[in-house]
Each structure stands twice: as structure tokens, then as C-alpha cells.
N, C-alpha and C positions, 0 to 999 in steps of 0.2 A: 127774830126774823131769819128767814132762809133766803139766800141770794143764789140764783143761778148765773153762772158766767160762761159764756159761749165765745169761742174763737175758732179760726180755721186750724190752728196748730198749737204751738207752745207759747206764742207771743202774748196771749191773754194772761200768762202768769204775772206779767209785769203789772197788771190791774189787780189780780189777786194779792200781790205782794202789798200794794197800797191798801186794799181793803183790810187785810190782816193787821197792818200797822195802825189803822184808824179804828179798829174794833167795831165796825158798823153793823155787823151781823153775827148771830149765834152760830150759823152754819153757812158754808159756801160749797156748792156743787159746780164743779168745773167740768166741762166738756170741750176737748179739742178734736177737731175733725181731721185728725192727722193722715188719715187714708187719702184725703182729697185736697190737702194743702199744696199749693197756695190758692186762695180764692181770687187774688188779685188779678190773674190772668184770664179768669172765666167771664163769660158773658152774664148780663144782668138776670136773665131768666133762670140760669144755672144757679146763681148765688141765691136767688130767692127760693128755689126748691130745696137746696141744700139747708137753708136756714129754717124753712118749715119743718123739714125732717128733723132738725135739731130741737126745735120747739116741741115736737111730739115726745121726744126723749125726755125733756125737762118737766113735762106735765106729770110724769110718773112720780116726781118729788114734791109736787104741790109747793112750788116757790112763791115767795111774796113779791119777788121782782126778778126781771130778767135783765142782765147787763150784756149787751152785745159788745164784746171787746174787740171785734173785728171791724176795722174802719170800712172795709168793702161791704160788710153786711149792713153797717150803719148808713152807708151811701146809698145802697141799692134795695135793701129789704125791711127797712125799719117799719114802714107803714103796714106792709104784709104782716109782719110779726105782731104789730099792735092789734091789727083786726083779727087775728086768729088767736090771741092770748086772753085769758081771763085776769091777768095781773099786769102791772105796769112793765113796759119795756123801755130801757134807756140805752141810747147809743153813745158813741164817744165824740162824734163831731161837734155837736152843740157845746158840750162841757169844754172841749178843746178851745173853741172859739172864745167862750166866756173867760177862760183862764188867760188867753192872749190879751183880751181887752183890759183884764186887771193888771197885767204885768207889762204891756207894751204900750207905746204911744202911737197914735194914728199916723204919724210921720215915719215911723220906723219901718224898715224893710223887713218883711216876713217871708221866710222861705217854707214852703209847704212840700213836705216829701211824704210819699206813700206808694201804694201799689198802683199799677196801671188803672185798675177798676175805680180806685178812690180818687185819683187825680183826674181821670177823664169825666168823672160825675160832676165836677165842679162845685161840689156842696161847700167845701171850706171857703173857696173864693166868694161864693154868693153871700154866705153868712158874715164873712169878714168885711166885705163891702157895706153890708147892711149896717154893720157897727162902726163905719168911717174909716176902715183901712183900705188904701188904694195901692200902696207900694208892694204888690205881692208878686212872688216868683213861685210857680208850681213846677215841681219836677218829679216825674215817676222814678222810683229807685228800686225796682223790683228784685235786683240781685241781693239786696240786704236780707230778704226773707230766707232764702235757702242758706245763706251764711249763718243766720242765727238758728235755723233748724239743724244745721251740722255743728252747731256750737263753736263756730269760728267768729270770735268776738273781737279779735285784735290781730296785730301782725301785718305782714306785708300785703296779703291778699285784701284785707279790709282797707288799708290804706290806698291801695292802687284802686279799688273800686270807688272810694270817696273822691280821689282825685279825678277819676274818670267822670263822675257825676257833677262835682262841684268846681273843679279848678281853683281858681283864686277867690272864690266868693267869700264875703265876710258879712253875712246878714245880721241884723239886730236880734232877730229871734227866728227860731226854727220850730215849727209845729211837726212833731213826730206822728204823722198821719198813718201810723201802722203800729199795732201794739208789740210787734216784734222788735221795733227800733229802740226802745228804751234799753234793751240789752246791749246796744251799741253806744250807749250814751257817753261812756268815757272815751271811746275812740272819737266820737263826734265832737266832744268838748276839746279834746286834743287838736283836732283838725281846724275847728273854727276859731278857737281861742276863748279865753274866759269872759270876753265881753258879749258873747252871744248867748241869749237866753233860750234854753230848750223847754218846750211845752210838752209835758209827759202826760199821756192819756190817764194813767193810773191816778196821778194826784188830781188831775183835772175832774175825773169822775167822782172821786171822794169829796172834793170841794163842791161839786155840783149836788151830790146826794145830801150833804150836810146843809148848805145854804139855800138850795132851791127846793129840795123835797123834804127838808126837816128831819132827815134821818140822823140820830145822835149816837154817840158811842154806847156800846153795851157794857164797856169796862171788863171785858172777858175775852179770852182767846178763843176765836171761832174754830169750829169742827170743819176740817177741809177734807173733801172727797173728790178725787180725781178720776176722770173717765176719758178714754180716747177710742176713736174708731179703728185705730190701728197701733200696734206696738205700744200698749200702755205703760210698759215697763220703762221705755225711754222717756216718756212724759214724766213719770215719777221720779227718774234719776235726775232729769233736769230741774224738776221742782225741788228736789232735795238740795241741789246744788245752789239754785238761785233763791229759794225762799228760807232755806235752813229752818224748815218747819215740819213737824210731823204730819203725815198724810197717807 
């Protein structure tokens, strides 16, 4: 099977990392819209337009499934993508909520962090409440995206940004509502402490593909192809550093 993975920038590589580790596909085609990152500050209609343009790019590869690794796309453009694709399209929000349901109790406090577009959509809160979670705090954390894009993953700037957003919060669980954010997971763990469970989109997606869609391991290393709308060399460099995988 061939999977297409779409993100606004480099953040979707966190999903690719999990897909590689689980060996769910023979081939993975990744496209990061690095020329127009971040999507999280853009309006809904713009996100939909950009997403449909990416879909036309992926149609050239005849994928078996499209994974929208961008939470802003999953929040605002998922139905439009499904209506225009001849193959299944999977977002990251529902898998993230299902992962939270498996790992957290209904009484636990859940912090949802993401871009402005994702948080303002209310999609995570709606699904979490449907599954019985009521102790929810949603917080847009848009500054994390440029930090990751600039490969600033720890240090004083990251710590100051977390203090600015979170103060003394100690939630039971944190949904990383942007696929850029797992690249900051070590810093987030240090900030919140070992008692806080982080819900990672990559692992949530793989769990969803395996348990909900019945996609099993191929038992082979996938062929990975990387594309970007701007500066593909930077994308490949970050992929080499993060994935440690030939591409």
C-alpha cells in the first residue's frame, strides 16, 4: 500500500516517523507546504483551498490513503478532501481523541494545545465531550510552530514560551494538537513532569489505522519520498536528523 502524508510544513514528519516504525505501508509520499506554513493563522477557506491543491499533487501518485497530518487541515478541510478524493482520507483529530479515551480517565484534566485555527474550531472539545470528558482546557500555542520550523527544540526560548502559555499548570494529559509539537515532547515532559501523559498524533494515527481500519504491518521498511513547496533541501535535512532514515 502507498500512503500520502500531508502537512503544512515539517511537523508531519512526526507522523511519518511512527508510520515507519509500525511498517504499515510499502511506500510513503510526504508533502510539506513549506512555502505557506503555518496554516494555523489562516482562515478556513484558505486552509481548504491549500488542502485541495495538495490533494491534486497527491493524485499524481495514486495513493491508497491520504493522512492529513496537519490538525488545522483536519479541523477545517477534512470533509472537502474526502468529497474530492477517490481514496480514504484520515485526519488526526479523531485518532487523538480515541487515544485519549484509551489512556486517560473521564475525570482527568486534559489540556489541548494547537494552532489558533485548530483550537478555534472546537473539534477536539466536541469529540472529547462526546466521549465523556468534561475537564478540558484549550490553549492556542502558535509560537511553537515557528520554533520547530527553525529547529529550536529546547533551551531558554522554549522554556520561556512554555512558561508564557502554561504557567504552573499540571494537567493529567496533554493532547498535542499539532504535529509539530511532538518534536518538543522532551521539553514538554520536562516542563509538566512525568505524571502528565502526552497524546502524540503519530502514535494515535498508527493505532487508529491498525485497530479501526485493519491495516497491518508489512514487515518491511517503507520507501520514503519527500516533497516540499519551498526549500525541499531543508525538509530533507530535518527528516534525516529526526527520522534517521534514507529518503
